[in-house]
N, C-alpha and C positions, 0 to 999 in steps of 0.2 A: 433490661438491656436490649432485648429483642425489639421492643417498641422504639427505642432511640434509634436503632440502626436501620429500621424499616423505611424511615422518611426519605433518605437520598436514593433509594433503590429505583423508584420509577424515573426520576430525572435522569440518573445515571445510565439506565437502559435506554432512555430517548436519545441522550447525547451519543451513546455508542452507536446507535442506528444512523443517526445523522452523519457521524464521522465515518462510518462504513460506506455510506452512500458517496460521500465526497472522495474517499479513497478509491472506490470503484471506478468513479468518473475519471480520477487522475489516472488510474492504471490503464485505462483505455487510451488516454491521451499519450502516455509515455510509450506504450506498445506501437502506437501509430508513428510517433517520431522515430522510433528505432527502425521500423520498417521503411519509412519514407526517406529519411535523411541519413541514417547510419548503416547503410549496407544491406537492407532486406532481412535484418534479423530482429526477432521479437526480445523484448527485455524481460519478460516473466514467464513465457511459455516454454517451460523446461522440456517437455515432451518433444515438441517441434524442433527445438535447438538441439536436443540429443540425437534426433533423427538426422538432422543435417551434419552433425558432426560424424556420424556413421557414414554418411554419403562421401564426406571428404576422405574419411579413412578407406573407403572403397575405390578411391581414385577419381571422383568426379566433384566438381564445385569446390575445389580445395579452398579458395579464398573465403567464400560464403561459410564453409565448414569451420575454418579457423575462428572467424567471427563468432560463429554459434558456440563453439567450444569456450571462447572467452566469456561470452554472456553467461553460460552455465557456471563457469569457475566464479565469476564475480557475484553471480546471484547466490551461490553456496556460502561465499564469504560474507555477503550482506545478511543472509539469513542467520549464520552464526553470530554476527554482531548484534542484530536485532533481538535474537533469542537471549543472549547475554544481558542485554540493556533491560529487556522486559522482565526477565527473571530477577535480576538485581533490584529493580524498582519495587518489588513486593516484600523485599527483606526487611526486617525491623518492624513489621506490623503496620506499615504505612504503604498505601497504594498510590503509586505515581505512574498511571497506565500510559500517559502521554509521552514518557521518556523516550521510547524507541523512535517516536515521530520526530524528535529533535535531531536524532542521527540522520534520518531520512531527509529532514529538510536541509541539514548541512549539505548532503550530497546533491539534492535537487537545486538549491540556490547557487551551489558552486557551478553547476552546469549552465544554469540560467545566465549567471554573471559572465562566465567565460564566453558563452554563445553570443551575448551582446557585444562583448569587447571585441571579439574576433570575427564578427559578422558571419557566424556559421562555421561548421567544421570542414576541413578538407578531408581527404581520405585517411591520412595517418592519425589526424586529431580526432577524427570521428571514431576511431577504434577505442581511444580512451574515454571518450563521452559515452559510448556504448556500455563499457564496463561499468562506469560510474552509475548509470541509469539502471543497470541490471542489479548492481548491488543495492541501490535504493529500493527496487522492487522486492528483493529478498528480504531486506530488513522490514518492510512493510508487512509482508505475508507472515513471516515468523512472528513479528510483534503482535499482530492482530490475532494470530492463532493462540498465543499465550495469554492475551489480555481480554479478548472477546469470545474466545473459543471457536470451534468449527462452525458455529451457526452464522458466522459473518465473514465468509471469504470475500476478498476484495479484488483478486486479479486471477485466481485460478478457479475457473467456474465449471470444468468438466464434471467434477463429482457432484456439485450442487445440481447442475442441469440433469445429470443421469438419474439422480434421486428424484428429481421433479417428475421426469418421464415415468419412472417407476411408480411413483405415488399417483400419477394421473391414471395410470392403466390399471393398478391393483386396487386402489382405495377411491377412485373416482373423485379426487380432490386436486384442486389447482394449488401449485406451490408458487404463491405470489412473489416470495422473497427471490426465488430463482429467476422468475420473469423480470422482475424489477432490476436485479443486479445485471443480468444479461443486457437488458436495455440500456442501462447506465454505461456499461463498458462500450456498447456500440456508439452511443451518443458522445462519450469522451473521445473515441477514436475519430469520430466524425468532426467534432469541433477542432481537434488538434490538426486534422488534415485541412480544413478550411483556412485555419491560422498559418499553416505551414506554406500554403499556396499564396495567401493574400498578404500575410505580415510575417514574413520567414523569421525575422529576428525575435519576434515576440512568442513564438510558438512554445519554447521551453518555460516561459513565464506561467502557463496555464496550469501544469501539474504542481509546480511549486506553490502557487497561490492556493490550489485546492487543498493540498496537504497542510498548509499553514492554516486554513480555516478549520480543517479537521483536527489539528493539534489544539487550536483555541477552544473548539467545541468541547473536547473531551476534557481539556485542562480546567475549564470552568465548571463542569459538573460537579456537585459535591459527591464525595467518596465516603462509604462508612469508615474506612480506616483513617480518614482525614478529618472527621467530623469533630468539631470542637466539643470538648468534654464539658458537661454542666459544672457550673462553679458550686463550690461549697455553699450551703445555706449560711446566711448571716446570723451570727450569734451576738445577741446583746451583751455588753459588758457586764461582768458580774458586779 
C-alpha cells in the first residue's frame, strides 16, 4: 500500500508549490487594489487593520478605521468559511484540497464582474467590495493553512520573513522560500497598480484569473486519497 500511495506525492507537492506561488501573487494584487481603490485599507493585513481600528476608537481617522474594522470582520468570516470548507473536504477518506478555492473564486469573480459592469466602485459600493475581497483573503489563508500547512503562507508573510532573518543570523542559511514569496507579493502589487492606473476596469480580473489558475493546478494534481484502486486480477472461468 505504501508503494501505491507514494507515486502521487511528488506531483502533488509540486502542484501545491505552484498554487502557493500563484496565490501569493494574487494576494499582492488584491491588497494593492484595496489600498488604491477601496479607501486605503489592506485586505489581508489584519495587524495593520486592527491598529487602524484602534486609531479610530481613539478619535482619529474615523472613516479609515471603520473600513479597517470591516475588513477585519469580513476576513474573519472568510477564514471561518474557508476553514469549514477545507476541513469538510477531507472527510470520508477523499482529499479535495481545491474546494476552498472555489469559494474564493466565487467572491473574486463576483467582484470582477460587478467592477466591470459598474465601471468601478464609488465610495459606498467600495466598502462592500472591500469586505468581499477581505473575505476572499481570509478564505484563502485559512484554506491554505489547513491543506498545505504553515510551510506555504500566501498573504501573511511577517512570520515567514521573521523566521528567515533568524535563520540567516543563527544558521547562516538563506531561506529562499521567504525571499521568493515576498518578491511575488511585491510583484503582484506592482502589476495590479499598473493595471489600476492604465486599465482600471481590468484590474480585478488579475487576482481572479490567478486564483483560477491555482485552483486548476491543484485540482489536476493526483491525490493519494483519490487515486484509482487497482482492479482485481482477472480470473479465468472454471
